[in-house]
N, C-alpha and C positions, 0 to 999 in steps of 0.2 A: 380481410383485415390487412392493412399494410405492414411491411416489415418495421420492426423497432430499430431505431438508430442507437448505436453505442456512443456514450459520452466519452470522447477521446481523452479529455483531461483526467477522467477517472481511470481509464485504461492505462494511462501512463503512470499514475500514482500507486495503483494497487495491483496485486497479483492474486488470483484465486487458485488455491491448490486443488489437487484431485479429490481430496476429502471434503472440500467446500470451505475451508478456512480462508479468510482474507488477510493477506500480509501486506504491510506497507514498509517502505524504507524509512529509516530514522532521519530526524532533522539534524541540522547544524553540522553537515558534512562537507560543505562547499568550500569554505575558505576560513582562514585564521585558525588552522588546526594546531599551530605551534603553541597556542595558549592553553590547549586542553591537555589533560593528563593522559599518559599512555593507556591507562585502564579505561577511561571513557572513550577514547578513540577505538580501542579494541572491541568494546561492547557495542559500539554504534555500527559495526560492520554487519551485524545480524539484522534480519528483518523483524519487524514488530507485528504481533498479532493485533488485529483491529478489535475494538470492544464490541460487544453484542448489540449495543444500541445503534451503531452505525451500519451494521451488516446489511439490513434490508434495503436501506437507501442506496448503498453501493451496488448491491445486486440488481436493483431496478435500473441503474444507469448502465449496467453491462449485461444485457439480456441473453447474449449468446455465448457467454463464457462459463460453461459448465453449470 
């Protein structure tokens, strides 16, 4: 059976932790940050845990990442 290719777009968007959780960075962080409140800017620094319904699809796209 041939090697499976990793989908590079998924690899750039998601990180898989050692425990198997999939983390994604939050949106709306690129520009126009002056319009946002300090609270929302501070909260958007953290990574976001991906919902269960998307986990299997993401893991299939990244076969060799834990």
